[in-house]
C-alpha positions in Angstrom: -58.7 38.7 -26.1 -62.0 37.7 -27.8 -62.2 35.7 -31.1 -63.7 38.7 -32.8 -60.7 40.9 -31.7 -58.2 38.3 -32.9 -60.0 38.0 -36.3 -60.1 41.8 -36.7 -56.4 42.1 -35.9 -55.5 39.3 -38.3 -57.6 40.9 -41.1 -55.8 44.2 -40.6 -52.4 42.5 -40.7 -53.0 40.0 -43.5 -56.0 40.9 -45.7 -56.4 44.7 -45.7 -53.0 45.6 -47.0 -53.6 43.1 -49.9 -57.2 44.5 -50.4 -58.6 41.0 -49.6 -61.9 40.4 -47.8 -63.3 37.4 -46.0 -65.7 36.9 -48.9 -62.7 36.4 -51.2 -61.6 33.5 -49.0 -65.0 32.0 -49.1 -65.2 32.3 -52.9 -61.8 30.6 -53.4 -62.6 27.8 -51.0 -65.7 27.2 -53.0 -63.5 26.9 -56.2 -61.3 24.4 -54.4 -64.2 22.2 -53.3 -65.7 21.9 -56.8 -64.0 18.6 -57.6 -65.5 16.3 -55.0 -63.0 17.3 -52.4 -63.4 16.1 -48.8 -61.9 19.3 -47.3 -60.2 22.5 -48.2 -58.6 25.4 -46.3 -56.6 28.6 -46.7 -53.9 29.4 -44.2 -52.6 33.0 -44.1 -49.5 33.9 -42.1 -47.4 36.9 -41.2 -44.2 36.3 -39.2 -41.5 38.5 -37.8 -38.4 37.0 -36.3 -35.4 38.7 -34.6 -32.3 37.1 -33.1 -28.9 38.1 -31.7 -25.8 35.9 -31.0 -23.1 37.2 -28.6 -19.8 35.3 -28.7 -17.1 36.3 -26.2 -18.8 39.7 -25.7 -19.0 40.5 -29.4 -22.2 40.5 -31.5 -21.4 37.8 -34.0 -24.9 37.6 -35.6 -28.0 39.7 -35.8 -31.0 38.8 -37.9 -34.4 40.5 -38.5 -36.7 38.7 -40.9 -40.3 39.2 -42.1 -42.2 36.5 -44.0 -45.8 36.3 -45.1 -47.9 34.3 -47.5 -50.8 31.9 -48.0 -51.1 28.2 -48.3 -54.0 26.6 -50.1 -54.9 22.9 -49.5 -57.5 20.5 -51.0 -57.9 17.1 -49.5 -59.4 14.2 -51.4 -59.2 10.8 -49.5 -55.5 10.1 -48.8 -54.4 12.7 -51.5 -53.6 16.3 -50.7 -53.2 19.1 -53.2 -51.2 21.9 -51.7 -49.9 25.2 -53.1 -48.6 28.4 -51.6 -47.7 31.9 -52.5 -45.5 34.5 -50.7 -47.6 37.2 -52.4 -50.8 38.3 -50.7 -53.2 39.4 -53.5 -56.4 38.2 -55.0 -54.7 36.9 -58.2 -52.1 35.0 -56.2 -54.8 33.6 -53.9 -56.8 32.4 -56.9 -53.7 30.8 -58.5 -52.8 28.9 -55.4 -56.4 27.7 -54.9 -56.6 26.5 -58.5 -53.2 24.7 -58.2 -54.3 23.0 -55.0 -57.6 21.7 -56.4 -56.0 20.0 -59.4 -55.8 16.7 -57.5 -59.6 16.1 -58.1 -61.1 15.2 -61.5 -64.8 15.0 -61.3 -66.8 18.2 -60.9 -69.7 18.8 -58.6 -71.6 21.7 -57.1 -70.8 22.7 -53.6 -72.5 24.7 -50.9 -70.5 26.1 -48.1 -71.7 26.5 -44.5 -72.4 29.9 -43.1 -69.1 31.5 -41.8 -68.6 31.1 -38.1 -65.7 32.2 -35.9 -64.1 29.2 -34.2 -63.5 29.4 -30.4 -59.9 28.8 -29.3 -58.2 29.1 -25.9 -56.6 32.2 -24.5 -53.3 30.7 -23.4 -51.0 33.6 -24.1 -51.0 37.3 -24.9 -50.8 38.9 -28.3 -48.2 41.6 -27.7 -45.1 41.6 -30.0 -42.1 40.7 -27.9 -39.7 42.1 -30.5 -40.9 45.7 -29.9 -41.0 45.4 -26.1 -37.3 46.5 -25.8 -34.8 48.5 -27.8 -32.1 46.7 -29.7 -29.4 48.4 -27.6 -31.0 47.2 -24.4 -31.1 43.6 -25.7 -27.5 43.6 -26.6 -26.5 45.3 -23.3 -28.4 42.6 -21.4 -26.5 39.8 -23.2 -23.2 41.5 -22.4 -24.2 41.8 -18.8 -24.8 38.1 -18.6 -21.5 37.4 -20.4 -19.6 39.5 -17.9 -21.3 37.9 -14.9 -20.6 34.4 -16.2 -16.9 35.1 -16.7 -16.6 36.3 -13.1 -17.9 32.9 -11.8 -14.9 30.7 -12.7 -11.5 31.3 -14.2 -11.7 28.0 -16.2 -14.2 29.6 -18.6 -12.8 29.6 -22.1 -15.8 30.7 -24.2 -19.3 32.0 -23.7 -21.9 32.1 -26.5 -25.3 33.7 -25.7 -28.3 34.0 -28.0 -31.6 35.7 -27.8 -34.5 35.2 -30.2 -38.1 36.5 -30.4 -40.9 36.1 -32.9 -44.4 37.3 -33.5 -46.8 35.4 -35.8 -50.3 36.2 -37.0 -52.4 33.5 -38.7 -55.8 33.4 -40.2 -57.5 30.2 -41.3 -60.7 29.6 -43.3 -62.0 26.2 -44.3 -64.8 24.5 -46.2 -66.9 24.1 -43.0 -67.3 27.9 -42.8 -64.8 28.2 -40.0 -62.9 31.5 -39.8 -60.3 31.6 -37.0 -57.2 33.7 -36.2 -54.4 33.4 -33.7 -51.5 35.7 -32.7 -48.5 33.8 -31.4 -45.5 35.3 -29.5 -42.3 33.4 -28.8 -39.1 34.1 -26.9 -36.0 32.0 -26.4 -32.7 32.4 -24.7 -29.7 30.0 -25.0 -26.3 29.8 -23.5 -23.2 27.7 -24.1 -20.2 27.7 -21.9 -16.8 26.1 -22.7 -14.4 25.5 -19.9 -10.7 24.4 -20.1 -8.4 22.9 -17.5 -5.0 21.2 -18.1 -5.6 21.2 -21.9 -9.0 19.5 -21.6 -12.2 21.3 -22.8 -15.8 20.6 -22.0 -19.1 22.3 -22.8 -22.3 22.9 -21.0 -25.6 24.3 -22.3 -28.8 25.8 -21.0 -31.7 27.9 -22.1 -35.5 28.2 -22.3 -38.4 30.4 -23.2 -42.1 30.4 -24.0 -45.0 32.3 -25.4 -44.5 35.6 -23.5 -42.6 38.9 -23.9 -38.9 39.7 -23.6 -39.4 41.8 -20.5 -40.7 38.9 -18.5 -37.8 36.7 -19.7 -35.0 39.3 -19.2 -36.3 40.7 -15.8 -36.6 37.3 -14.1 -34.2 34.9 -12.6 -34.4 32.3 -15.3 -31.6 33.5 -17.6 -29.1 33.6 -14.7 -30.3 30.1 -13.7 -29.7 28.9 -17.2 -26.2 30.4 -17.2 -25.3 28.8 -13.9 -26.7 25.4 -15.2 -24.6 25.6 -18.3 -21.4 26.4 -16.3 -22.1 23.7 -13.7 -22.6 21.1 -16.5 -19.4 22.1 -18.2 -17.4 21.9 -14.9 -19.0 18.6 -14.1 -17.9 17.1 -17.4 -14.3 18.2 -16.6 -14.4 15.8 -13.7 -16.3 13.1 -15.5 -14.9 9.6 -16.1 -15.6 7.5 -19.2 -19.0 5.9 -19.2 -19.4 2.1 -18.7 -21.0 0.0 -21.4 -23.6 -2.8 -21.3 -27.1 -3.5 -20.0 -27.9 -1.8 -16.7 -30.6 -0.1 -14.7 -31.0 3.5 -15.8 -32.7 6.3 -13.9 -33.9 9.2 -16.1 -34.1 12.6 -14.5 -37.1 14.9 -14.7 -37.9 17.5 -17.3 -35.8 17.6 -20.5 -35.1 13.8 -20.5 -38.7 13.5 -21.6 -37.4 14.2 -25.1 -36.7 10.4 -25.2 -40.4 9.9 -24.5 -41.2 12.4 -27.3 -38.9 10.8 -29.9 -39.1 7.1 -29.1 -42.9 6.9 -28.2 -44.7 10.1 -29.1 -43.9 10.1 -32.9 -45.2 6.5 -33.0 -48.5 7.7 -31.7 -49.1 10.2 -34.5 -52.1 9.4 -36.6 -50.5 9.3 -40.1 -47.9 6.6 -39.0 -50.7 4.5 -37.5 -53.1 4.9 -40.4 -50.4 3.6 -42.7 -49.5 0.8 -40.3 -45.9 1.7 -40.1 -45.7 2.6 -36.4 -44.6 0.2 -33.7 -48.0 1.0 -32.1 -50.2 0.5 -35.1 -53.4 -1.6 -34.5 -52.7 -1.9 -30.8 -55.4 0.3 -29.4 -56.6 -1.0 -26.1 -53.5 -3.1 -25.6 -51.0 -2.8 -22.8 -48.0 -1.2 -24.4 -46.3 0.0 -21.2 -46.0 -0.9 -17.6 -49.1 0.0 -15.5 -47.0 2.8 -13.9 -47.1 4.8 -17.2 -49.6 7.4 -18.2 -48.6 9.6 -21.1 -50.5 12.7 -22.3 -50.1 15.3 -25.1 -51.5 18.7 -23.9 -51.6 21.8 -26.1 -53.5 23.8 -23.5 -50.7 24.7 -21.0 -50.5 28.4 -20.6 -47.6 30.2 -22.2 -45.7 26.9 -22.9 -43.6 26.6 -26.0 -45.6 23.8 -27.5 -49.0 25.3 -26.7 -51.5 26.8 -29.2 -54.9 28.4 -28.8 -55.8 26.6 -32.0 -53.8 24.2 -34.2 -52.9 25.1 -37.7 -56.2 23.8 -39.0 -58.2 26.0 -36.6 -59.1 23.2 -34.2 -58.8 24.1 -30.5 -56.0 22.2 -28.8 -56.7 19.8 -26.0 -55.2 17.3 -23.5 -55.2 13.9 -25.1 -54.4 10.8 -22.9 -52.3 8.6 -25.1 -51.4 5.8 -22.7 -53.3 5.3 -19.5 -51.9 3.0 -16.8 -50.0 1.3 -19.6 -52.9 0.8 -22.0 -52.9 2.6 -25.4 -55.9 4.9 -25.5 -55.5 7.4 -28.3 -53.5 8.6 -31.3 -52.8 12.2 -32.3 -54.9 13.4 -35.2 -55.2 16.2 -37.7 -58.4 16.5 -39.7 -57.4 14.4 -42.6 -56.1 11.4 -40.7 -59.0 11.6 -38.2 -61.5 11.5 -41.1 -59.8 8.5 -42.7 -59.7 6.6 -39.4 -63.2 7.7 -38.4 -62.0 9.6 -35.5 -62.1 13.3 -34.3 -59.2 15.7 -34.7 -57.3 16.1 -31.4 -56.1 19.6 -32.3 -52.7 18.3 -33.5 -52.6 19.5 -37.1 -49.4 21.5 -37.3 -47.3 23.1 -40.0 -44.0 25.0 -40.0 -45.4 27.8 -42.1 -47.8 28.7 -44.8 -45.4 27.1 -47.3 -45.8 23.6 -45.7 -48.7 21.1 -45.6 -50.3 20.1 -42.3 -49.1 17.0 -40.4 -50.2 15.4 -37.2 -47.7 16.6 -34.6 -47.2 16.6 -30.9 -47.6 19.8 -28.7 -46.4 19.3 -25.1 -45.9 15.6 -24.4 -45.2 14.3 -21.0 -45.7 11.4 -18.5 -47.8 12.0 -15.4 -46.2 11.7 -12.0 -46.2 8.6 -9.9 -45.9 7.9 -6.2 -42.2 7.7 -5.5 -39.8 10.3 -4.2 -36.7 10.7 -6.5 -34.5 9.7 -3.6 -36.4 6.5 -3.2 -35.8 5.7 -6.9 -32.1 6.3 -6.7 -31.9 4.3 -3.4 -33.5 1.3 -5.1 -30.6 0.9 -7.6 -27.6 -1.1 -6.6 -25.6 -0.5 -9.8 -26.7 1.7 -12.6 -26.7 5.0 -14.4 -28.5 8.3 -13.7 -29.0 10.4 -16.8 -29.9 13.9 -15.7 -29.8 15.6 -19.1 -29.7 14.7 -22.8 -28.0 15.9 -25.9 -28.9 14.7 -29.4 -30.6 11.5 -30.4 -32.0 9.5 -33.3 -35.1 7.3 -33.6 -36.7 5.0 -36.2 -40.4 5.6 -36.1 -41.2 2.2 -37.7 -39.4 0.1 -35.0 -39.2 2.7 -32.2 -35.5 2.0 -31.9 -33.5 5.0 -30.6 -30.0 6.2 -29.6 -29.7 9.1 -27.2 -26.6 10.7 -25.8 -26.5 11.8 -22.1 -24.9 15.2 -21.7 -25.0 15.0 -17.9 -24.9 11.6 -16.1 -23.7 9.9 -12.9 -22.9 6.4 -11.9 -25.2 4.9 -9.2 -23.6 2.6 -6.7 -25.4 1.1 -3.7 -28.3 3.5 -4.0 -26.1 6.7 -4.2 -25.0 9.0 -6.9 -21.2 8.6 -7.3 -18.8 9.7 -9.9 -20.0 11.7 -13.0 -19.5 10.0 -16.3 -19.3 11.3 -19.9 -19.8 9.6 -23.3 -22.9 7.6 -22.3 -25.5 6.7 -24.9 -28.8 5.1 -24.3 -29.8 2.4 -26.8 -33.2 0.7 -27.0 -36.7 0.9 -28.4 -39.7 2.8 -27.2 -42.2 0.0 -26.5 -39.5 -2.0 -24.6 -38.5 0.9 -22.5 -42.1 1.6 -21.5 -42.6 -2.0 -20.4 -39.5 -1.8 -18.2 -40.5 1.3 -16.3 -40.8 0.0 -12.7 -40.9 3.3 -10.7 -42.3 6.7 -11.6 -41.4 9.7 -9.5 -43.7 12.3 -7.9 -41.6 15.2 -9.3 -43.0 15.9 -12.8 -41.1 18.7 -14.5 -41.6 20.2 -18.0 -38.6 21.3 -20.0 -37.5 24.9 -19.8 -38.8 25.7 -23.3 -36.2 24.7 -25.9 -37.8 21.9 -27.8 -37.9 21.8 -31.6 -39.4 18.8 -33.4 -38.5 17.7 -36.9 -40.7 15.7 -39.2 -40.8 15.4 -43.0 -38.5 18.4 -43.2 -40.7 20.6 -41.0 -39.7 22.0 -37.6 -42.2 23.2 -35.0 -41.8 24.2 -31.3 -42.8 21.6 -28.8 -42.6 20.8 -25.1 -41.6 17.7 -23.3 -41.5 16.5 -19.7 -41.5 13.7 -17.2 -40.9 12.8 -13.6 -37.9 10.8 -12.5 -38.2 7.3 -14.0 -36.5 4.0 -13.3 -36.0 1.7 -16.3 -35.0 -1.8 -15.0 -32.8 -2.5 -18.0 -31.5 -0.4 -20.8 -28.4 -0.8 -23.0 -25.8 1.8 -22.3 -23.1 2.5 -24.9 -19.9 3.9 -23.4 -16.2 3.9 -23.8 -15.3 1.8 -20.8 -16.2 -1.8 -20.7 -17.6 -3.5 -17.6 -18.1 -1.7 -14.2 
């Protein structure tokens, strides 16, 4: 789909019903720039979201929500004036623009550049996944999965399935004359299975999705795979022993365990934290911050991935940014404001939860590139340690990089072999130290299945993570069983 077609569709969805024209946007940006501002933009958004939750064969929740509005932003140095309205009309637009420009005091004349359509990628289609199937068919599909799962094992006590889809249209105009639109689909499926045996209950989870339609998700093998993974994880935890505690060698599995990389390292490489000097990686550009085996990238250009965008929420095309190359810190992630203040270029990482939120530098799809070792070689190299195949929740302190993550699926490694499964393991450390202790990187890079949600300053955005199998020579494991 061409930039002109996207812009025309966005105008029909966002501007025409409110009797707004592109000239109105240009006029209001001019008003916003009158007080010696460095930058200004308008962000229009129309979003539709639908979700269903099926619990034990019964539809427990069903939601359909439409939201639209405009956010107006004026940037002056480190200060940002931001206002938004959930009403799309010329008076509401003018009021939001006037409120946003109030951060500046001294007036000046401003001439805006000639409008130009920005060029983004074409990473996903524009069809609305919500309308691709009837509601009855969606619920019937969930019930079919529920029935199939229950036939797999008599230990199943509870099954919770959810299906969500959204369709978002955005239009951005800024002081540089840029006018850009994007239409963003998203689908997601999740499953939780609870099993019970001899009075003991354990849970397993699975799921995924991306920027494509429901037909593709529901007609493929992925949902069945997710259900089987959730069941297998729950049954494994029924057999698991209490996890050991103490410093030990830890092998991290591929795919979703990359969330540790995202939380403990990725946030510390975002431009605002480094401009303010509060990140553990501040003022370390060009230094070795990891072992030479580590190369980490953020890539918003992967087709149909959950964290990918044709353009970011400032209209800048996304890109692949090498953050750490062979252990050396190469780049930070920037939006326009922080890039300007640090005399850099935006990396296409300006993101916002919605029109009602200001832009922040955020990750897209963050992952470590593969190395030279087969996963079996990495496991075989460990005499006594832990293999963390999957993660649950976690916490991180951006300033220090310290983190705590819980392993939802883990095994003890003895004499180079996976032995008994363990439960209750937590991984405790800090991002810079972990990177320095990575001694082996696998050749099996995997990206997560499409479930990542990143929180920052009260805003949530979809992201992707990934990594190959990694060996960390020493990491503190918190468990409920002391010693070996």
